[in-house]
N, C-alpha and C positions, 0 to 999 in steps of 0.2 A: 223515456224511462218505462220499463216494463214491470208488470206486477205478477208475482208468482203466488198462487194460493196452494199451499201444501196441506193435503188432507190426510189424516191418519184414517185407516179403514175402520168400518163399524166393528162392533164387538164380534169376535170370533167365537168358536165353539170350545171354550175352555173345558178341560177334563173329559173331552170326548175323543173318540178314536181318530176323527178327522178334524184337527184344530183349524185347518185352512178352509173354513166354511163359516159364513156369517150366521150368527144366532138370530132368533126372531127379533131380539132387541137390536142387533146390528142392522137388520134390514129396515127397521123403523127409523133408526138414526140416519141411515143413508137417505131414505125417502124424505125425511124432514129437512135435511140439508138442501136437497133439490128444490123442495117447495119454498124454502126460505129464500134461496137465490132468485127463483122465478117471481116471487111476490115483490122483490125489490128491483126487478128489472135488470138483473146482472147480465153482463155480456162476457163471453169467453171466446177467445180467438183460437185456442187449442186446448185439448184435454189429453193428458197422458196418464198412464197407470203402470205401476210395477206389475210383474207377471203373476203374482200370487192370486189365487182365486178370491180370497177375501178382499184384496185390493181392487181387482177388476170388477167384482160384483158390487162393491160400494159405488164405483163410478157408474156402472150400468143402472143401478136403482136410482141414484141421484139424477142421472140423465133422463130416465123415463119420467120422473116427476117433473123435471124442467120442461120436457117436450109436451107433457100433458097440459101444462099451464101455458103453452104457447111460446116458450123460450127456445131459441135456436141452440142446439147442443152439437158441437163438433164431433166428428168421428173419433173414438177413443184410440189412441196409439200406445202400444206397449213399449216401455223403456226398461230394459233389464237392469239398468243402472240403479233403479229405485226399488229393487228387491230388498227384502229385509236380510239382516245377517242371520246366520244359522244357529240361533240361540237354542232351539230345541235339540239339535244334533250335539251341540256342545254339552248340554245338560246330560243327554242320554249316554254319551261316551265317557264323560269325565266324572259324573256323580258317584258311581260305585267306588272308584279309587279314592275320591275326596272324603267320602263317608268314613273310609278306613283310616285316613291319614290326617284329616283336618278336623280338629275338635269343634270349631265354630260351625262348619258345614254339617257335621254329624248332629249337632244340637238342633240346627235349623231343619234338617231332614226329619228328625224325630218329631219336632213340633208339627210339621206338615203331615206326617203319616198318622198322627193322632188327632188331627183336626176333626171336629164333630159335625160341622155343617159347611155348605158351599162358601159362605162368606168368610169363614175362618180359613178354609182351604185357599181361597184367593189371597188372603193376607199372608199366610205362612209360606205359600209357594213363591210369592213375589219377593219376600225376604231371602229365601233360598236361592232363587233365580239371580237376584242382584249380587249375592255373595259369590256365586260361581262365575257369572259373566264378568264381574269386576276383575277377578283373578285372570280370566282369559284375555280380556281387552288390554290389561296392563302388561301382558307378556309373561306373567308369572306361570300361566297354565298354557301348555301347547297341546293342541288336539290335531292329530294326523288327519289329512285329507279334508280339513275344514278351512274355508277361506279365512285368513287371519284378520283381526280387527283393522290393522293398517291397510290391508288390501280392500276391505269393505269401505272404509272412509274414502279411499282414493277413487273407488268405483262411483260412489255417490257424487263426489266432487266432479268427476267426468260428466256425469249426467247433468249437473248444474251448469257446467261450462257449455255443454251441448245446447241447453235451453238458451243461454246467453248469446250463442253464436247465431241464433235465428234473427237477431237484429230487430229494429223497429220498436214501436210502442205497443206491446201486446199484453193481453190479459190471459194468463196461463193457469190451468189447474192441473195439479199432479196428485194422484191418489197413491199413497204409499203406506209406510208403517212407522212405528215409533223410532226405530234406529235411524232411518234416513232423515226424519224430522230433527233428531238430535244433531246429526252431522251437518244439516243445513244451518241450524242455529250456530253450531261451531264455526262454520264458514263465515257467518255474519259477525260473530262476537269474539272469535279467536279463543275458544274455550279449551281447557285441558281435557284429556280423555275422561277423567273422573267426572267433571262437570258436564261433559257431553252425554255420558250415560245417565246422570241424574236428570238432565233435561229430557232425554228420550223417555224415561220412565214416568215423567210427569204428563206426557201427552195423552189426552183423553181420546176415547174412541170417537171417530167422526169429527174431531176438532179441526179447526182451520188455523193455520199460521200464515201470515202474509209477509212477503219479502219484496223489496224493490231493487231492481238492478239495471245498470247501464254501463257497458264497457267493463272496466275492472271494479266498478263500484257495486257493492252487494250489501244491503242493509236490511234489518228486520223491522217491520212496521207493527206487527202484532204477533202474539204467540198463544196457541192453545185455546182459541175462542170457540164458544159453543152457544151463540145466541139462538140457534134453532132448536136447542134442547132445553125447554123450560120446565120439564118434569124431572125432579131430582132422581127418579128411578132410572132415567136414561143416561145419567152421568156415570160412565164406567171407564175403567182403565185396562181391563183384560177380559 
């Protein structure tokens, strides 16, 4: 039986020009994860990351903390299968039209545009994001030149199958994003698209979800755990 630790990246740079960059909080979250593993004598046989900078940097920072504490940290391997879906591109290309034609989206967009502080912007943006992405993932909204939701889920499942094909009893860490976390839970629990999205949006930054697999068997042991983050200020979702 092999064990997969699936980690969502640390907090990225919300509302900045380059979202795909860890914030100062995200860097702390990643470091604390590495220190937590090292303190408990964790062992990893392989470490993988999706290709996004926020994913790779979370793995690098966690690894540096592990090595500093004397823990062996395998070479990070990039797996494109664990890239996030193109949520930002879906929003950018579809939002203008939806604001014109969809009353709910228009109201959510107005609430986001009038938000007075960063916390309120986080909340209102997430509601807007969920409304748009739900329409896209269900097939109600088609966006040209964007990988469809069905193709995204198939890609993540190929990545999971690739990990399983390695055989043996291994401890594997994969640094990815909320979308692949949701799809992996879907693989274990046979969730609908709607519930897969809800699960993905629940994943905290730098959280760890654990899965066990052997052959065709694939089960979830824990979800969205953050024992390394004991400061409430470090519990973030975006």
